[in-house]
Backbone bond lengths (Angstrom), bond angles and torsions (degrees), N, CA, C in turn:
res aa  C-N    CA-C-N  psi(-1)  N-CA   C-N-CA  omega(-1)  CA-C   N-CA-C  phi
1 M - - - 1.459 - - 1.528 108.77 -
2 N 1.373 118.20 128.04 1.447 118.98 -178.15 1.522 111.35 -72.66
3 K 1.335 115.96 166.68 1.455 121.88 -172.86 1.522 112.03 -63.44
4 T 1.352 117.47 -39.74 1.472 121.36 -179.06 1.513 110.76 -62.46
5 R 1.344 116.01 -46.05 1.460 119.62 -179.68 1.521 111.02 -65.81
6 M 1.331 116.86 -36.50 1.460 120.83 179.39 1.529 110.66 -63.49
7 N 1.324 116.18 -40.95 1.470 120.29 179.17 1.526 110.84 -64.61
8 K 1.319 116.63 -39.34 1.466 120.51 178.80 1.523 110.60 -64.12
9 M 1.340 116.53 -42.11 1.457 120.40 179.45 1.524 111.22 -64.00
10 K 1.356 116.51 -38.96 1.458 120.08 177.85 1.532 111.27 -61.85
11 K 1.329 115.70 -42.25 1.463 120.12 179.38 1.523 111.12 -64.50
12 L 1.361 115.45 -41.52 1.451 120.06 -179.83 1.521 110.93 -62.12
13 W 1.333 116.45 -49.03 1.466 119.69 -179.08 1.522 111.08 -66.70
14 G 1.316 116.66 -32.66 1.462 120.03 176.74 1.517 111.40 -63.46
15 A 1.349 115.98 -41.12 1.462 120.65 178.48 1.518 111.24 -66.58
16 I 1.343 116.52 -41.90 1.468 120.39 179.90 1.521 110.94 -63.58
17 L 1.312 116.40 -45.44 1.462 120.54 -177.87 1.520 112.86 -68.20
18 S 1.335 116.89 -22.16 1.470 119.97 -178.77 1.521 112.79 -81.50
19 I 1.345 117.76 -13.73 1.464 120.81 -176.73 1.519 112.28 -59.15
20 P 1.345 120.17 -49.41 1.469 119.10 178.37 1.518 112.76 -60.35
21 L 1.338 116.71 -35.00 1.460 119.98 179.57 1.511 110.68 -66.70
22 L 1.333 116.89 -42.23 1.457 120.69 179.12 1.516 110.56 -64.84
23 F 1.345 116.24 -41.82 1.464 119.96 179.15 1.519 110.36 -62.80
24 G 1.341 116.45 -43.39 1.454 120.08 179.43 1.507 111.78 -62.78
25 A 1.340 116.92 -38.47 1.464 120.43 178.94 1.509 111.11 -65.58
26 T 1.346 116.57 -38.78 1.460 120.36 179.06 1.518 110.98 -64.45
27 Q 1.345 115.38 -44.83 1.451 119.91 179.07 1.525 111.30 -62.91
28 A 1.361 115.87 -37.10 1.458 120.09 -176.99 1.516 111.94 -69.00
29 M 1.331 117.66 -16.10 1.458 121.37 -177.93 1.526 112.09 -76.53
30 A 1.320 118.40 -11.89 1.464 120.88 178.74 1.525 109.74 -60.46
31 V 1.323 116.33 131.95 1.467 121.86 -176.42 1.525 109.24 -86.58
32 P 1.327 118.59 123.31 1.469 120.20 177.88 1.522 111.31 -72.38
33 V 1.333 116.82 133.94 1.463 122.92 178.88 1.526 109.16 -136.68
34 D 1.330 115.20 164.30 1.461 119.90 179.14 1.523 112.47 -72.58
35 L 1.323 116.36 -28.75 1.463 121.00 -172.70 1.510 110.14 -155.36
36 E 1.327 116.96 136.57 1.461 122.26 166.59 1.526 105.93 -107.49
37 L 1.319 115.83 116.28 1.466 122.77 -173.76 1.521 110.08 -118.27
38 S 1.330 116.34 125.80 1.459 121.79 178.26 1.526 109.06 -114.86
39 L 1.318 116.78 117.29 1.460 122.81 178.45 1.528 108.64 -90.72
40 V 1.316 116.29 115.38 1.468 121.90 -176.56 1.525 107.43 -107.56
41 I 1.344 117.07 112.96 1.457 122.12 -166.17 1.528 111.86 -117.55
42 D 1.308 115.11 128.03 1.472 123.63 178.54 1.527 109.93 -76.97
43 V 1.345 116.54 119.76 1.468 120.81 174.94 1.535 109.81 -122.32
44 S 1.326 116.63 31.40 1.467 121.45 -179.51 1.523 110.48 -67.69
45 G 1.330 115.58 174.70 1.455 121.39 -174.33 1.514 115.08 -61.86
46 S 1.327 117.86 -20.98 1.463 120.33 178.94 1.525 112.55 -74.08
47 V 1.329 116.17 -11.37 1.467 121.90 176.93 1.530 107.43 -100.52
48 D 1.344 117.08 108.15 1.460 118.79 -179.02 1.529 110.27 -80.63
49 T 1.327 116.43 178.10 1.467 121.01 -174.90 1.520 111.88 -60.77
50 N 1.328 117.31 -43.84 1.460 120.51 179.67 1.531 110.63 -63.57
51 E 1.336 116.20 -40.23 1.466 120.02 -179.96 1.520 111.48 -68.00
52 Y 1.332 116.47 -37.98 1.469 120.06 175.16 1.527 110.27 -59.85
53 N 1.323 116.10 -44.76 1.462 119.97 -180.00 1.533 111.43 -63.28
54 L 1.343 116.85 -38.54 1.461 120.44 177.61 1.528 110.71 -63.50
55 M 1.329 116.42 -40.84 1.459 120.06 178.41 1.523 111.19 -63.37
56 M 1.322 116.97 -49.73 1.455 119.89 -176.43 1.524 111.40 -67.82
57 D 1.330 117.11 -36.29 1.468 119.86 173.67 1.526 110.06 -61.79
58 G 1.347 115.74 -39.68 1.462 119.91 179.24 1.520 112.28 -61.91
59 Y 1.328 116.56 -46.06 1.461 119.93 176.95 1.524 110.73 -60.89
60 A 1.332 116.17 -46.99 1.469 120.39 -177.96 1.521 111.22 -60.33
61 N 1.325 116.52 -46.73 1.463 120.02 -178.53 1.526 111.78 -66.71
62 A 1.319 116.73 -32.16 1.464 119.56 176.98 1.529 110.36 -63.03
63 F 1.326 117.14 -43.50 1.461 119.49 179.54 1.527 112.30 -70.87
64 R 1.329 116.99 -16.88 1.468 120.09 175.04 1.523 111.87 -87.51
65 D 1.329 117.00 -8.92 1.458 121.34 -177.98 1.526 110.50 -65.98
66 A 1.323 116.01 135.37 1.464 120.79 -174.77 1.526 112.34 -62.86
67 T 1.334 117.14 -38.26 1.462 120.15 179.97 1.519 111.41 -65.30
68 I 1.338 116.41 -44.81 1.466 120.50 -179.59 1.520 110.46 -66.45
69 Q 1.323 117.12 -40.85 1.464 119.75 177.26 1.521 111.03 -62.38
70 S 1.330 116.41 -41.00 1.459 120.34 177.71 1.524 111.22 -64.41
71 N 1.337 116.76 -41.13 1.468 120.74 177.11 1.525 111.15 -58.53
72 I 1.330 115.85 -46.43 1.462 121.01 -176.82 1.526 110.90 -62.93
73 L 1.319 117.21 -40.87 1.463 122.04 -172.71 1.527 113.23 -92.08
74 S 1.334 116.64 -0.71 1.461 120.24 -177.90 1.525 111.74 -65.41
75 T 1.316 115.34 138.35 1.466 120.84 174.34 1.532 110.73 -115.67
76 D 1.328 116.33 16.04 1.469 120.61 178.08 1.527 110.79 -65.84
77 G 1.294 116.43 144.92 1.460 120.84 174.34 1.502 114.72 63.68
78 G 1.330 116.86 27.70 1.455 120.03 178.59 1.512 114.46 86.92
79 D 1.340 117.92 4.63 1.458 120.23 177.62 1.529 110.27 -63.90
80 L 1.326 115.94 153.95 1.457 120.96 -176.82 1.528 112.73 -88.38
81 G 1.329 117.38 -16.56 1.454 120.48 -179.35 1.517 113.00 75.63
82 A 1.337 116.73 34.23 1.463 120.83 -179.59 1.525 109.68 -159.63
83 I 1.323 115.63 144.34 1.456 120.94 171.26 1.526 108.84 -131.61
84 A 1.318 116.32 165.40 1.463 122.06 173.40 1.522 107.49 -119.50
85 V 1.321 116.74 137.09 1.463 120.31 -175.62 1.524 110.46 -139.62
86 N 1.336 115.36 145.46 1.462 120.27 172.67 1.518 109.25 -138.51
87 V 1.335 116.36 176.91 1.467 122.04 179.35 1.517 109.00 -133.06
88 V 1.331 115.89 132.75 1.466 122.31 173.56 1.521 107.75 -119.73
89 F 1.326 116.81 123.33 1.460 121.93 176.82 1.521 109.26 -99.12
90 F 1.338 116.28 141.41 1.458 119.08 178.88 1.524 111.21 -140.83
91 A 1.318 114.91 154.70 1.466 123.65 169.89 1.532 104.91 -143.18
92 S 1.340 117.51 -109.86 1.472 119.39 173.34 1.517 110.64 -68.17
93 S 1.334 115.82 -28.45 1.465 122.84 175.87 1.517 107.75 -146.43
94 A 1.315 115.89 172.51 1.463 119.92 178.54 1.522 109.50 -81.99
95 F 1.321 116.43 138.48 1.454 121.75 178.53 1.529 109.92 -89.12
96 T 1.316 115.86 156.93 1.461 122.09 173.04 1.522 108.39 -105.01
97 T 1.330 116.67 120.47 1.466 120.99 -179.31 1.523 109.70 -137.82
98 A 1.332 114.95 174.71 1.462 120.70 177.61 1.520 111.93 -64.98
99 L 1.333 116.96 -19.97 1.466 120.53 -178.17 1.528 113.00 -84.06
100 D 1.336 117.88 -1.74 1.464 120.13 174.15 1.525 111.08 -59.01
101 S 1.322 116.44 -37.26 1.463 121.23 -177.75 1.524 110.67 -73.56
102 F 1.321 116.29 139.79 1.459 120.87 179.00 1.522 110.74 -73.17
103 V 1.330 114.81 142.39 1.457 122.51 179.52 1.528 108.33 -114.83
104 L 1.322 116.50 138.24 1.456 121.76 178.05 1.525 110.22 -83.42
105 L 1.332 115.88 123.24 1.456 121.37 174.83 1.524 107.66 -109.76
106 D 1.323 116.28 99.72 1.462 121.65 -175.87 1.526 112.67 -132.28
107 S 1.341 116.50 12.51 1.457 121.27 178.49 1.519 108.37 -158.35
108 L 1.334 116.36 163.29 1.461 119.89 177.22 1.526 110.19 -61.46
109 A 1.315 116.50 -39.59 1.465 119.91 -179.98 1.525 111.00 -61.82
110 A 1.341 117.32 -42.85 1.462 120.86 -179.55 1.522 111.31 -66.52
111 I 1.341 116.90 -40.81 1.462 120.46 179.76 1.525 110.69 -65.52
112 N 1.329 117.12 -45.91 1.465 120.72 -179.08 1.527 111.67 -66.19
113 S 1.319 116.20 -35.18 1.462 119.71 177.01 1.526 110.70 -65.34
114 F 1.335 116.83 -40.93 1.465 120.59 177.24 1.527 110.27 -64.36
115 A 1.330 117.33 -40.89 1.465 121.10 177.38 1.526 110.89 -60.12
116 D 1.321 116.70 -41.99 1.467 120.64 178.83 1.532 110.62 -63.94
117 T 1.326 116.05 -38.56 1.470 119.89 178.33 1.526 110.34 -61.96
118 L 1.324 116.88 -44.84 1.461 120.75 179.01 1.524 110.72 -62.43
119 D 1.323 116.13 -42.07 1.459 121.77 -176.99 1.515 112.49 -61.28
120 N 1.327 116.47 -29.38 1.455 120.91 -173.12 1.526 113.90 -114.25
121 F 1.347 116.27 11.43 1.464 118.57 -174.10 1.526 110.74 -78.45
122 I 1.319 115.69 126.94 1.459 121.45 -178.91 1.520 110.76 -73.65
123 R 1.299 115.21 134.41 1.472 120.65 -179.84 1.527 110.01 -56.35
124 P 1.344 117.25 129.78 1.460 119.75 -175.13 1.525 115.04 -79.29
125 G 1.348 118.25 -15.15 1.459 120.32 -178.23 1.512 111.01 162.01
126 S 1.325 115.22 -164.36 1.460 121.22 -179.54 1.526 108.12 -152.50
127 G 1.332 117.31 -167.05 1.456 120.97 179.51 1.509 111.83 141.47
128 G 1.311 116.53 -157.40 1.458 121.92 178.70 1.521 111.18 -76.42
129 T 1.316 116.44 -169.03 1.469 120.84 -178.79 1.523 110.18 -119.00
130 V 1.327 116.43 108.59 1.462 121.93 175.01 1.526 106.78 -128.40
131 I 1.313 115.59 89.74 1.465 121.21 -174.94 1.519 111.38 -58.96
132 S 1.324 116.49 -37.88 1.465 120.39 -176.87 1.525 111.89 -60.68
133 S 1.337 118.04 -29.81 1.467 120.06 -178.59 1.527 110.79 -63.37
134 G 1.334 116.62 -43.43 1.453 119.73 177.51 1.517 112.08 -68.54
135 M 1.341 116.51 -38.47 1.457 120.67 -178.77 1.530 111.43 -66.93
136 I 1.319 116.66 -41.39 1.468 120.56 -179.28 1.524 110.13 -63.94
137 K 1.337 116.45 -44.11 1.465 118.92 179.17 1.523 110.74 -64.42
138 S 1.324 116.63 -43.52 1.458 120.93 179.49 1.525 111.58 -60.46
139 T 1.329 116.72 -42.22 1.463 120.32 178.77 1.521 111.01 -59.79
140 G 1.319 116.45 -43.28 1.460 120.23 178.82 1.519 112.30 -62.18
141 L 1.336 116.52 -40.42 1.462 120.48 -178.39 1.526 111.77 -74.26
142 L 1.324 117.20 -35.83 1.465 120.21 178.97 1.524 111.86 -70.98
143 S 1.311 116.78 -40.70 1.467 120.70 -174.46 1.524 113.08 -90.61
144 G 1.328 117.24 -11.14 1.457 120.39 -178.85 1.521 112.30 -87.15
145 D 1.331 115.74 -172.86 1.463 122.13 179.51 1.527 108.20 -81.50
146 N 1.331 116.04 88.86 1.474 120.48 -175.14 1.523 112.92 -105.12
147 G 1.321 117.23 7.09 1.459 121.31 177.85 1.515 114.17 94.17
148 F 1.352 116.95 -4.37 1.455 120.42 -177.98 1.525 110.17 -131.67
149 E 1.326 114.77 161.81 1.462 119.82 -178.11 1.521 109.59 -140.65
150 S 1.329 116.87 129.18 1.452 122.20 177.26 1.517 109.50 -157.50
151 T 1.319 115.96 153.57 1.462 120.25 172.73 1.515 110.69 -87.05
152 N 1.338 118.03 -6.20 1.459 123.39 -179.61 1.527 109.64 -109.16
153 L 1.307 116.11 104.17 1.458 122.09 -179.99 1.528 108.33 -115.96
154 I 1.324 116.79 119.58 1.463 120.74 -178.19 1.525 110.51 -128.06
155 M 1.322 115.08 129.98 1.458 122.98 172.34 1.526 107.45 -105.41
156 D 1.313 116.69 127.72 1.460 122.98 -174.69 1.530 108.12 -116.20
157 V 1.326 117.35 99.72 1.466 121.99 -172.83 1.525 110.27 -97.70
158 S 1.338 116.92 125.38 1.464 121.18 177.06 1.526 110.12 -117.10
159 G 1.342 116.24 148.07 1.453 118.78 178.47 1.511 113.26 178.00
160 D 1.338 114.62 168.63 1.469 120.56 -179.83 1.521 112.04 -122.59
161 G 1.353 116.00 19.97 1.459 118.13 -177.75 1.513 113.35 -146.94
162 Q 1.324 114.54 178.04 1.464 122.96 177.69 1.527 108.98 -112.54
163 S 1.331 115.56 168.25 1.461 120.69 171.81 1.514 108.31 -151.13
164 G 1.328 117.22 -172.67 1.454 121.36 -174.06 1.521 113.04 -53.84
165 I 1.334 115.83 127.10 1.464 120.39 -175.44 1.522 111.87 -63.43
166 A 1.312 118.36 -48.23 1.468 121.17 -175.54 1.527 111.20 -60.78
167 D 1.343 116.97 -46.76 1.460 120.47 -179.42 1.528 111.34 -65.85
168 T 1.319 116.13 -39.05 1.469 119.96 -179.63 1.516 111.01 -66.08
169 Q 1.327 116.92 -44.93 1.460 120.38 178.64 1.532 111.39 -64.16
170 A 1.330 116.58 -37.55 1.468 120.09 178.79 1.527 110.37 -63.95
171 A 1.339 116.47 -40.46 1.464 120.36 178.57 1.520 110.65 -66.91
172 R 1.324 116.67 -39.93 1.471 120.83 176.37 1.523 110.89 -61.39
173 D 1.322 116.91 -46.45 1.460 121.32 -178.00 1.525 111.32 -65.38
174 A 1.327 117.28 -35.23 1.465 120.60 177.84 1.526 110.23 -67.01
175 A 1.337 116.19 -39.06 1.465 119.89 177.27 1.524 110.12 -63.94
176 A 1.319 116.67 -45.13 1.467 120.46 179.68 1.525 111.22 -60.95
177 A 1.333 116.58 -40.59 1.466 120.84 179.78 1.523 111.12 -64.21
178 A 1.340 116.75 -26.98 1.462 121.63 178.84 1.526 112.17 -87.09
179 G 1.328 116.90 4.56 1.456 120.70 178.88 1.510 114.19 81.42
180 I 1.325 116.52 22.58 1.464 121.82 -177.24 1.526 110.17 -102.38
181 T 1.318 116.81 132.56 1.457 121.98 171.46 1.525 107.92 -87.39
182 V 1.318 116.87 129.63 1.467 121.04 177.36 1.520 108.97 -108.59
183 N 1.326 116.11 120.28 1.456 123.21 173.43 1.517 109.00 -109.99
184 G 1.329 116.73 162.52 1.456 120.12 -178.68 1.515 112.58 -133.37
185 I 1.334 115.49 150.52 1.456 121.47 169.51 1.525 106.93 -133.14
186 T 1.325 116.17 118.53 1.455 121.43 -172.92 1.520 111.20 -113.21
187 I 1.334 114.61 155.62 1.452 121.26 -175.85 1.525 109.13 -132.00
188 G 1.343 116.76 133.27 1.459 120.34 175.59 1.509 113.47 109.99
189 A 1.315 115.31 -133.73 1.468 121.22 -176.04 1.526 111.12 -68.87
190 Q 1.322 115.95 150.07 1.464 121.25 -178.35 1.526 112.05 -61.66
191 F 1.345 117.72 -29.44 1.464 118.37 -177.61 1.526 111.65 -66.18
192 I 1.347 117.70 -20.48 1.464 119.64 175.20 1.525 109.61 -66.95
193 N 1.328 115.47 -43.10 1.459 119.05 177.93 1.528 110.97 -64.62
194 D 1.337 116.17 -37.63 1.465 120.35 177.40 1.529 110.46 -62.39
195 F 1.335 115.89 -39.78 1.465 120.41 178.89 1.520 110.64 -63.37
196 Y 1.321 116.58 -44.82 1.470 120.31 178.94 1.522 110.68 -62.66
197 A 1.332 116.54 -43.52 1.459 120.38 -179.13 1.523 111.31 -60.30
198 A 1.329 116.77 -36.64 1.464 121.07 -176.63 1.520 113.52 -85.09
199 N 1.343 117.57 -27.19 1.459 119.07 -168.11 1.526 116.29 -129.46
200 V 1.329 117.95 -20.16 1.467 120.66 -173.96 1.517 112.24 -103.89
201 I 1.322 117.65 -51.18 1.461 119.40 -173.68 1.521 110.88 -77.20
202 T 1.322 115.51 148.96 1.460 121.27 177.65 1.527 109.86 -81.11
203 S 1.326 116.12 170.97 1.461 120.16 -175.78 1.519 112.68 -63.35
204 D 1.328 117.06 -21.58 1.460 120.59 178.25 1.527 111.70 -103.00
205 G 1.348 116.25 13.61 1.458 120.51 -178.08 1.516 112.99 -103.96
206 F 1.342 115.61 -177.09 1.454 121.17 177.61 1.525 109.51 -148.82
207 A 1.325 116.23 163.95 1.462 121.23 178.95 1.516 109.74 -131.71
208 I 1.326 115.83 135.82 1.465 122.76 174.03 1.520 107.67 -111.21
209 H 1.332 116.38 144.43 1.461 120.78 -176.77 1.526 111.61 -120.38
210 A 1.323 115.99 131.88 1.462 122.81 172.23 1.524 107.82 -110.40
211 T 1.324 117.66 131.52 1.462 120.06 -175.81 1.525 112.60 -68.84
212 D 1.342 117.51 -23.12 1.460 120.81 177.07 1.525 109.19 -155.64
213 F 1.324 115.71 176.33 1.464 119.57 -176.29 1.529 111.83 -69.53
214 N 1.320 117.88 -23.52 1.459 120.34 176.61 1.524 111.50 -67.17
215 G 1.328 116.76 -26.68 1.460 121.08 178.21 1.515 113.63 -89.82
216 F 1.337 117.25 -2.87 1.465 120.52 -175.35 1.522 111.75 -62.76
217 S 1.335 117.50 -40.16 1.457 120.69 -175.45 1.529 111.81 -59.61
218 S 1.349 116.70 -45.77 1.463 120.02 178.02 1.518 111.06 -64.80
219 A 1.335 116.15 -38.72 1.459 120.45 -178.28 1.526 111.73 -65.40
220 I 1.330 116.70 -46.25 1.467 118.66 -177.25 1.515 110.64 -71.05
221 Q 1.319 117.73 -29.99 1.461 119.84 176.47 1.531 110.24 -65.19
222 T 1.334 116.08 -44.69 1.460 120.68 176.85 1.524 110.74 -60.38
223 K 1.318 115.35 -43.28 1.460 120.77 -175.63 1.529 112.07 -66.53
224 L 1.342 116.65 -46.59 1.457 119.79 -179.60 1.524 111.61 -68.06
225 A 1.334 116.90 -29.66 1.458 119.65 176.18 1.529 110.20 -63.45
226 I 1.335 116.68 -38.46 1.463 120.77 176.70 1.526 110.32 -68.60
227 E 1.312 116.73 -47.62 1.463 121.02 -173.35 1.525 112.67 -67.20
228 T 1.318 117.40 -30.95 1.468 120.79 179.47 1.518 112.36 -96.29
229 G 1.349 116.85 -0.64 1.461 120.65 -169.22 1.497 117.16 -77.24
230 G 1.325 118.92 -18.37 1.461 120.09 -179.06 1.507 111.47 67.64
231 G 1.293 117.22 -128.25 1.454 121.20 -178.42 1.512 110.77 78.04
232 D 1.344 115.57 -151.19 1.474 119.87 -174.78 1.520 113.11 -91.20
233 G 1.346 115.98 3.23 1.459 119.06 177.57 1.501 114.09 91.97
234 S 1.339 118.41 -5.65 1.462 120.29 -179.88 1.518 110.51 -82.94
235 V 1.322 116.67 155.31 1.453 121.65 179.11 1.514 109.70 -92.81
236 P 1.345 118.95 129.09 1.458 120.01 176.76 1.517 110.79 -62.95
237 T 1.323 117.03 157.34 1.456 120.27 176.66 1.518 109.47 -75.05
238 P 1.340 118.15 156.85 1.461 120.24 179.19 1.518 113.02 -55.31
239 A 1.318 117.52 -34.88 1.465 119.77 -177.81 1.517 111.28 -62.04
240 T 1.331 117.22 -39.23 1.454 119.23 -177.99 1.521 111.76 -72.43
241 L 1.324 117.43 -18.54 1.458 120.72 -178.67 1.521 112.70 -91.87
242 L 1.324 117.80 -9.85 1.465 121.65 178.86 1.525 111.52 50.56
243 L 1.332 116.21 51.03 1.454 119.74 -174.31 1.521 113.64 -81.35
244 M 1.306 117.99 -17.64 1.449 118.38 179.11 1.529 108.74 -74.50
245 G 1.307 115.97 129.52 1.457 120.90 -176.81 1.513 109.93 106.98
246 A 1.329 116.34 174.86 1.471 123.11 179.61 1.519 111.23 53.17
247 G 1.332 116.29 33.76 1.463 120.28 176.69 1.507 114.05 82.40
248 L 1.330 118.83 4.79 1.456 120.67 -178.78 1.512 110.07 -96.93
249 L 1.324 115.94 137.05 1.458 119.80 -178.02 1.516 112.22 -115.05
250 G 1.319 117.11 -44.44 1.463 117.97 -172.06 1.501 112.60 -136.13
251 F 1.309 115.48 159.94 1.461 121.51 177.92 1.521 106.75 -148.45
252 S 1.330 117.57 107.18 1.456 120.37 179.87 1.508 109.12 -113.25
253 M 1.329 116.85 141.14 1.464 118.94 -175.82 1.518 109.65 -156.11
254 T 1.315 113.71 158.51 1.459 119.43 174.84 1.510 111.02 -135.55
255 G 1.327 117.14 19.95 1.471 120.32 -178.17 1.496 110.16 103.25
256 R 1.344 117.87 162.21 1.444 121.52 -179.87 1.508 111.23 -148.83
257 R 1.325 115.75 161.53 1.449 122.23 173.29 1.508 108.97 -75.96
258 K 1.305 117.65 147.65 1.461 121.58 176.19 1.517 109.04 -56.89
259 A 1.339 116.60 133.43 1.467 121.29 179.73 1.516 109.14 -117.03
260 G 1.288 116.62 101.90 1.462 121.19 178.31 1.505 112.08 100.99
């Protein structure tokens, strides 16, 4: 074999052998966090513009809450003091937006900036209600290579409607198989919360119910406080959460994975 060909072969084998190293380096770049949280938000036609604004204001104000900020940044018990969060909007199908990508919340400035983004985010569209579309997209983003790594994966589904039972249950089961806890926050009639309890949330998840969109802000604040709270992983009883009042009607749960 002549010298030129030998050099080419060396380069080729060098490139082949470097592939596992490059892959390992890429995987190692994932940032460890206490929690990967995906907010899955219903923007179907039953949610009007004012109601959409109430929902997004509720999310924003929850992230500005001192207790939730403290939970996120806590380093007690070996916590890292950081979470990663994204938003998936759905109606008849899941929308693609800038909020699909996970954002690192590891400081007050980062949390407040994310809250401001939510407060001012333009509605991506509308349509029918297919809950499974948002759940399927969220599962892919939570379980895929999203730049972050955690043993705590939570999908937080909000909405004021129902959709096909078989498809919804299949999406729930796929999330559970991927190690994701699915929680729910429902708005309106109590039967919506019953639907979520039976078909949306996983066996280790829970659902909070707001009787109307005016009560959504208190409900999501309570919910995010639980999800970011860490502790021993057990779910507090309804009495300790003081959920009656402020537009809240029901709270159904079956336990949850430790978050943070």
